[in-house]
N, C-alpha and C positions, 0 to 999 in steps of 0.2 A: 489691739490683739485682733480683731475682727477685719481689720482693715488689712491687717497684716497675711492674714488666713486668705483673704479676698486678692490680695495681689499674687501670691502663693498659687491657688490655684488658676490664676488667670496664665502663671509663666508656664504653669504643666500644661493647660489647654494649649497656648502659642506652642509650645515644645510638641506634643501630637498632632498637632494640625501641622507641622512643619513637618513630621514624620511622614504621615499619610500622604502629604504633598510629593516625597520623595521618593516614595513607594510607588505611586501613582506614576511618577515621571520614569522610573526604571522599567513598569510594568507596560506602559504604554510605547508600541513600536511602530507608530505614524511620525513622520512621513515613510514610504517605504523608497529604497535606491530606485534611479528610474532603470527601465528596460535598456540594457546594452543593445542588442541587434537583435531588431522584430523581424526581418528579412530571412536571417537563422534559423530563428523559434518559429516562423513559419512553413518554411522549407521542409520542418520534419515534422509536420503534424499530421501527415498521414502518411509516413514514410519509415517504419521503424527501422531499417537496416541504414537510415541517412543519420537518423538520432541516434543510433549506436555509434556510427564512424564519428560522428561530428561532435557530440559531447565527450565519448570516452574512448577518442583516439587511442592513448595506450591502453587499454583494455581488448579493442579491437584493431591491432596493429599488423594482422597477417590476412590475406586476403580469404574470402567465405569459401568453402568448402560448398561441393555441390549440394549437401545434407542439410549445410548452416541455411543456405539459401532457402531451402525447401521450408525447412522450419518457422523461420523469420515470417515465410509469407505465409503458412498455416494461423500462426501468432497471430500476424496483421490482420487476418480476415477472419477469425472469430473475436478478437477483440474490437474490432471497427464493426463489424454485420451483425455479430451476436450469432447465438445459436450452436445447437452442436459440441463435440466433444474435438479433442487434437491429442491424439498420443502420440507420442515421438519415441522412439527406441535409437538413441545414440551412444556411442561408446565411451568408458569412462575417460574424462580428459579433454574432453573434445566440446566442453564450453556449453555444455545444455543449462546449466544453473546459470551461469552468468548472463546469457540470453536471457534466461527465464525471467529473471531479477531485473536486468534491462529493460523488460517490455514491460514491466509492474511499473516502473518510473516513468514511464512514457504515456503508458495507460492512464496513469492515475493523473499527472502534470498538466496534458493536453484534455483532461475531461472525458475520455473514451470511457472509461470507467469509474463509478462512483464508489464502489466498495470490493475488494479483492480478499481473497481467503484464503491462505497459503498452508499445505499439509505436508508436514514433514514424517518420517519413519517414527520419531519420537517428537517430543517437547522442545528438548535441547537442539536440533536438526532444524526444525521450525522457525524456531528462533533465532537462530544462528543464521538464516536467512533474512529474515527481518532486520537485524544486526547490520548485515552486510547493507542491507535498503541505507539504513539509516547514515552508515557513514558515507555512502553515496549522498545524500540528501545536505550534509552539512560541510563535506569537505570537497565536491566538485565545483570549481570555481567558477565554471564557464554556466553553470546551471543556474547560480546565483543571477549570471550577470542577465540570462535572457529569462529568467521565471523568479524576479524577487517577489512576486506576491504570495510564491508559495514557496520560496526559498528562504528567507529573509526573517520570516515569524520562529523557525526551527533555529537559524543561526542566534537568536536571540534568548535562546532559552540558554545557550553555553552547555549544552549535555545533561542540563538537569530536568529531568521531570516535574519537581516541584515546581518550578517558576512558572509551567504550563497554567496552572490554576489559577492564575489572578491574569496574564496577559490580555493586552486589550488593543485596540484598533479604533481611532476616532472616537476614544472612551466606552466601547463597546468591548464586552469578553470575546474572543476567539475562538474559547472551545478546542483548543489545539492542545493534542496529548502526546506524550515521551514516552510511553512505556515498552518492557521489555518483549513484550509480543503482541503489542498494537502501537500505530500511529496513526494519528488523525489531524488531518492539513488543517490549517486555521481558515475559519470563515472570513474571508476578505473580498467585498462587494466585489464583482467583474472577475474575482478568479475562475478560471474553468477546474481549479482543482481544491476549492471551496470547499471543505466540510468533510473530502473525500477519507476514506478509513481504509484502510490496512491491518489484517489480524493475521495471527499464526495459531496452530494448533498442533499437534502430533495425531498418527491417523487412528492412535486409540484413546485419544485424550477426549475432552467434550467437544468434540465437531458439531454436536447441534447448538451448543452455547454461543457459536459464530452468528448467529442471526441474533441481531441488539435491537435490546428496545431504545428508543430514541426520545427524547424530550417531551416529544407529544403524546407519545403513548403508541406511535407505530411500530413496526418491526421493522427492521434494517437489513435486507437479504442481500448478500453477494451477487454481483453481476457476473463474477469470475473466480472460480475456484481452481489452484495450483496445485497441483500434487508433484513432489519433486521426491526420487528415489522412496515410495510410500512403505519398500520391503525392505528388512534387512536381508546380509547374507545366508544365513540361518534362515530365517522364516521362507525364505525363497526353494529354499531344501524339501520343504514340510508341505505334501498335496494339503492336508488338512488346513493349514497357516494361509495357503494360497486362496483356499475357498473363503474363508474367514474373512480375510482381506477385501475379495472378491465383493463378499456381500455388504461388508462396511462401505465401499465404494458405491454401489448400488443403490443403497439405503440412505447412509447417515451422509455421505459427502454429494451425493446428487437430490438428496433432500432437501437440502440447505436452501435452493434455489424456490422453494415453496410450493403451492399447489398449483402445477401447472402441469403442462402436457410433459412426458419423459423426456428427457435432455437426449437429442440427437434425433428427435421424431423430426420429419420431414416438416409439419405445421409449427415446431419450434421456430423456424426460420424467419416467419411471417408476422406481421402485426406491429404493434407498439414496439419500438427498438427499447424502450427503458423497462420492457417488461420481458425480453429474452436471456432467458439463463443462457450462461455461457460458462462451461466447464470443460476446463486442459486438463487432460490427463498426461501428464509427463513422469516419462519411466523410467529407467535404465535398460540397458538390452537384456540383461537378466529377467526381468518380471514383466515384457512387453504384452506376454500371452495376457495379461490381467488387464489391459486395455483396449485389446481388440474391439 
């Protein structure tokens, strides 16, 4: 009887071991696919316009207008150089949000920014931007070809946030996240986007909560904050609501960068580039006066 029980225990232990090994093999994402076109990737590293047309030719299949080129250049300078504000007024349907979301991808994939916060008129609007970016990450074949260390870990999730918790690379947890309002890139040694973060929140939401507490206890503050149409049609007609929104932008949004000189001051443009706050205020034409 004792021998029979021992044999049964050994069988259960063997089954459990095999189950753990199977789970671990599913969670393990190494080896990564090879990079297909290093020259193509390198050519776009500091050229946002080229990145747009190279990796998203169907999205940008028309010639850029002069205001598009101006917008792209200002975004590019803010992201690479750091410091100051970018306030752009463009007509509806002119591709402002599409350019902004593509710029976010470019900034994170190349390591120009480590942490970006997207602020919308409400949580749903902000989350929609994150959703569009997530779709680009997992459905753009050419991105997977040239940025396998960043894109492949997301592909392996299969769209499931639950798969993120146990994902590993060479046995180590990647720390990847795939939530409705946030994305964290996998920690992959040598990847420019390793551990990069993207977070969304509504203008009247918990903006200050966008400063995240890291595992080591430090506070992660965003490199760039992008506001996309932070004002509704109804709010645009109210002087009081305009004043309230301006105050939120001046205090809560700019406060995300922490105890540093006011964003936009000349001395923000000097010093350690990793400590320079970069806040982009992206607005529709009807609320451009808020970000002047």
